C-alpha positions, 0 to 999 in steps of 0.5 A: 499499499502506498500513501503520499509516496511512502510504502507501508506493508498491508495488514490483514484484520480478522474480525468477528462477524458481529464487529464487522458492522461497526467498523465497515463504513470507516474501513471501507471508506478509507480504501480497505478492500474486503476479502473472504467468503462472507463479504456479500453477507456483510454487505447485505446485512448493512445494506451497502452496495457490493462492488462490482455487482451493484455498480452497473455503470462502471467497466468492472461490472461489464468485464465481470459479466462478460466473463460469466457470460462466456463461462455460462455459454461454455457450460451449456455447450457441454450438455446435450442439445436435448437437456441444454437450458435456453440462454439468458442475457448476461449482463442484463439488457438495460436498453430494454427499459426504453420500451417500457418507458413509452408504454408505462408513461402513456398509461399514466398520461391517459389517466392524467389527461382524463382528470386535467386535460393536459399532457404531462409528458414533455419532449425536452432532454435532460442534461446532467453533469454526471457522466454515463458509461455506454456499451453496445451490450451493457448499461446505458444510462445514468445512476442517481446515487445521491439526493443532490443528483436526483434533485437536479434530475427532478428539477430538470423534468419539472414543468413550468407554471406548476404543471408537472412534466415527465421529460423523456430523455435517451439517457435514463436515470436509474436509482438503487432500490432494496427489494423485499418479497411481499409474501414469498419468493427468492430473487436471483441476480439478473432477475427482471423487475416489471411494472405491476397492474392494479389488478396484480397488486389487489390479487396479492394484497387481498389474499390471506393465503399463499398464491401459487401460480397466481401470475405466470407466463407460458414456458414457451414465452420465458425464453423469448421475453429477451431475444439475442440479435445477430449483433450480440445485443439483447432486446425485449420482445413483445409477443404478437399474441393477443392473449399475452396481455394477461401475462406480459409485464414491462421491465423497469429494471434488473436485480444486481445482487439477489438474496444471499443464502445464509443471510438473516436479511433476505434483501435483494439490490436492484436498479430501476428507472426513476421516472418509471418508479414515479409513474408507478407510485402515482398510479398506485396511490391514485387508486388506493385508499389513504390507509392502504398506501405504503411508502414502498413501491409495489413491483413484480420480480421474475427470475429469468429462467422462471415463469412465475412473477412475485410481488415485491416491495421496492425501497429507494436507497440514496447515499449520503453526499457529505460525510461527517468528521472522523470523530462524529463518524465514530460516535455515529457508528457506535451509537446509531448501529446499536440502538437499543443494545448495550456495549456489555451485550456486544463486547467483553466487560473490559472492552465494553467499559473502555468503549463506553468511557472512550465514547463519553470522554470523546463526546464531552471533548467535542461538546467542550470544544464548541464552547468558547472560553468566554462563555465557559467563564460566564457560566462558572461565574453564574454558578451558585455555591451549595446551600448548608445542610443542618445536622438534624437533616443528616441524622434523620436521613442516616436513621431512615437509611439504617431502618430500611437496610435492617428491614430488607435484611430481615425479610431476606433471612426470612424468605431464605430459610423458608425457601431452603426447606422447600428446596430440601423437600423437592431434591429427593423427589427430583433425584427419584425422577432423574434416576427414572428418566436416566433409565428410560433414556438408556433403553431408547435406541441411539442410532438410526440407519436410513436405507436410500436409493443411493445407499445407507446413511447411519446417524447418531441420535442426540437423546440428551440434547433434543429428547422431544424431537428424538422421541417423535423421530423414534415413534415415526420410524417404528410406524414406518412413516419414513418408508418411501419418503422422497428427498424433495429439495437439494441445495448444493453446499447447503442442505438436502431436505426429505419430506412429504410436502413439495413446498420449499418450507423452511429452505426458502423463506423460513416462515415457521408457524405453530407451537414450538418445542419446549426443550431445545439445546441451542449449543448444538451447531449446524456443522456439516453432516448434521441431522435436524428438523423444523422448530415448529411442531408438525403432525406425523406427515409434516415431519421433515428431515434436513441433512446439512452439507456444509457448516451453516451457523445461521441455520441453528436459528431455523432448525433443531439439531437432533443427530449427526451422520457418522457413516455414509457421508459419501452417500450424502455428497452423492445426493447433493451432486444430483441435477435439480430444477430451478426450484431445487427439486431433484430431476430423478427420484431419490427416496428413503426405503426404510429407517431401522433403529439400533441400540448400539453399533 
């Protein structure tokens, strides 16, 4: 690292994941590069853009996507033509938003003309000092990252004499948005963001249950939504079929960073055209009651290889234009990011006391530095001396304090002796119960052999750590409930799931409802080849099995660990490598033939 002509040896700082959020802004803003497998997790947790995926207007974004496009094309060509997937645009075809600009602004203009009789679409061009990066197959527009740039753009498109105009320009303005699934859905990188109709929004918002297949396009139309031209440029194709109006939705942006697997916050980052977002907000608010209006904007998201649309909420994110001074920035990081959490909860006692003392002294120093010496002198002159306290007041106060202390001590002794007698009586009962429970646990089987179509998997059961789950598992094994159970979902380097339900369940959105188990041991972590099930209690048919294929610490909050694979790890890895569809379902059937219980192995 070179600074002002002086060379310094670079340092590598390893921090706990809970600390990284505190120092992220400060270190990254000073030029420190982030390394490691969890850098996307950290960026997603804090809500910061991830370079270069979230910078479509830079050369690094184009270079990275060109490498991915070549790798994707070569991987597809290795497969037989019969099973070769259709090609998708890499990078995203940002120029396709131009076609949506004409259609969507025209739809809003018709409603405005009916109410006011004026045309709110202008033809003047927008000029800005912000430079844009152009390429024949990449981003062609301007990214408004700060509030000042967006304000200048809004002033440029503003009309005269109080008339609002939406000025069309060849250079489209994009803003960064955070996407949250309204009810369900997983958004992948490169997914297209579309403008919903009012009927689409009502269909999702007024429905209480999950809407499976609510809005889908035919599978034949998925591959033709974007078409590659002979020049190598991808363009949006509008279907000539009149029936396409039922499922065709116009693109307004694209997802640059999808949901991060293993992250606690399922948030996707995308860039959408600013004028189109304004049109959608105006259209949605105009037809909604005031109580139903939200600060977010309703959008539709569709993964490029999927035919289903998902409703999502888009929140516009702007960066700060001016940074605080270093001293105030440290205070901001320490106080703002941990509102409602004390330092004792985050750091060891000695470090917490040091941080609290440092913060308080630094705050006092900053406040004192802003007071002029003359004002401080005047304040000291106006300060009055303390009034005298009489001897009688001191004696009475002392007697009251002594009486209170004696009363508290006497009450403590009384309740201590009384509770001691109850404890001695209960200890004998507890010892008898413990001996009975220990003898009962020793009689339970401690191992299970899952005979699958790929081979046998032997698991050790944690009878002491998760007794309720193990009891239910043993009961289901004895009744043959696992015989014929299929592996429904396989996520590589993550988890394999076996169950009777074909829904993603805890694997996709972790929406776990129902009465939870009362006895849980949270000390067990989800390392590789751990056996677990959902924390929510289910009936016999809803009991699902999860086997992790990689260390996943975050999964401990979603599932209960009640066993570990001690033999047959190669069988688990063989199941993990099978081909799956876009919903992580195995293309070939894999099932559990039988589950056999063993006392010892």
